[in-house]
C-alpha positions in Angstrom: -41.3 1.1 79.0 -43.4 -1.2 77.0 -42.6 -3.3 74.0 -39.4 -4.7 72.7 -36.2 -2.9 73.6 -33.3 -2.4 71.2 -30.1 -4.3 72.0 -26.6 -3.8 70.9 -25.2 -6.5 68.6 -22.4 -7.1 71.2 -24.8 -8.9 73.5 -26.5 -11.0 70.8 -23.8 -13.8 70.9 -21.8 -15.4 73.7 -18.2 -14.3 73.7 -16.8 -17.6 72.4 -19.2 -17.6 69.5 -18.4 -14.0 68.7 -14.7 -14.7 68.7 -15.2 -17.8 66.5 -17.2 -15.7 64.0 -14.4 -13.1 64.1 -11.8 -15.8 63.3 -14.0 -17.0 60.4 -14.5 -13.5 59.0 -10.8 -12.8 59.2 -10.0 -16.1 57.4 -12.6 -15.2 54.7 -11.0 -11.8 54.1 -7.6 -13.4 54.0 -8.6 -16.1 51.5 -10.3 -13.5 49.3 -7.2 -11.4 49.3 -9.0 -8.5 50.8 -7.1 -8.3 54.0 -4.1 -5.9 54.0 -1.6 -5.5 56.8 0.7 -2.4 56.8 3.3 -1.3 59.2 1.9 2.1 60.1 -1.4 3.8 59.2 -0.4 7.4 60.1 0.7 9.7 57.3 2.7 12.9 57.9 -0.2 15.2 57.3 -3.8 15.0 58.4 -5.3 15.6 54.9 -8.3 13.6 53.6 -6.9 13.8 50.0 -3.6 12.2 51.1 -5.5 9.3 52.9 -7.8 8.8 49.8 -4.7 8.5 47.6 -3.1 6.1 50.1 -6.3 4.0 50.1 -6.4 4.0 46.3 -2.9 2.6 46.1 -4.0 -0.2 48.5 -6.8 -0.9 46.1 -9.5 0.2 48.6 -11.6 2.2 46.2 -15.1 1.3 47.4 -15.4 0.7 51.1 -12.7 0.0 53.6 -12.4 -0.8 57.3 -9.3 0.6 58.9 -8.2 -1.0 62.2 -5.6 0.5 64.4 -4.1 -0.3 67.8 -5.1 2.1 70.6 -1.5 2.8 71.6 -0.5 3.9 68.1 -3.7 5.8 67.2 -2.7 9.3 66.0 -4.7 12.5 65.7 -3.7 12.8 62.1 -5.2 9.4 61.3 -8.5 10.4 62.9 -8.6 13.7 61.2 -7.6 12.4 57.8 -10.0 9.5 57.7 -13.1 11.0 59.3 -14.5 12.6 56.1 -13.9 9.7 53.7 -17.1 8.2 52.4 -17.3 4.4 52.8 -14.3 4.3 55.3 -14.6 3.5 59.0 -11.8 3.6 61.5 -12.0 1.2 64.5 -9.7 0.1 67.3 -8.6 -3.5 67.4 -10.8 -4.3 70.4 -13.9 -2.9 68.7 -13.7 -5.1 65.6 -16.9 -7.1 65.1 -17.5 -9.9 62.4 -20.3 -7.8 60.9 -17.8 -4.9 60.3 -15.4 -7.2 58.5 -18.0 -8.6 56.3 -19.7 -5.3 55.6 -16.7 -3.5 54.1 -15.0 -4.6 50.9 -11.4 -4.2 52.2 -9.9 -4.6 55.7 -6.7 -2.7 56.4 -4.9 -3.5 59.7 -1.8 -2.0 61.2 0.7 -4.7 62.2 0.3 -3.8 65.9 -3.5 -4.0 65.8 -3.4 -7.4 64.1 -0.9 -8.8 66.5 -2.9 -7.7 69.5 -6.1 -9.1 67.9 -4.3 -12.4 67.3 -3.3 -12.6 71.0 -6.9 -12.1 72.0 -8.0 -14.9 69.6 -5.2 -17.2 70.8 -6.4 -17.0 74.4 -9.9 -18.3 73.5 -8.9 -21.4 71.7 -10.6 -24.3 73.5 -8.6 -27.1 75.2 -10.4 -29.6 73.0 -9.2 -27.9 69.8 -5.7 -27.7 71.3 -5.7 -31.5 72.0 -7.0 -32.2 68.5 -4.1 -30.2 67.1 -1.7 -32.3 69.1 -0.6 -29.6 71.4 0.4 -30.0 75.1 -1.5 -28.1 77.7 1.3 -25.5 78.1 1.8 -24.7 74.4 -0.1 -22.0 72.5 -1.9 -22.6 69.3 -1.1 -20.5 66.2 -4.1 -18.6 64.7 -4.1 -17.7 61.1 
């Protein structure tokens, strides 16, 4: 093959920079009031109309990113959301800063956000922990 080859955007940044950008994008959504955390994303029925009504009550009328934990991902959620225009369903380990900035609203399940926070806590540098006044054994809290 000749010429430039397409790359996935996952390989464009080193992992630390990617996770830092993810922290910044989450903080931006939170400060704008466009980050919503709910207990559970699954509804009783797998109807697109029911999910559209639920998203409208969450004030996600234009575009929305729905993030769920892989252990609590239900078939009714997949079936109910797949035909909604402007809505994308991702797992918490697939979230990219571009996705957070691309969609107007971000809706996380509590389990997905907690697991994402654990991933982000593990990557806080030792220099930042020392600057925050933490000892080496303590964990830093990520907003």
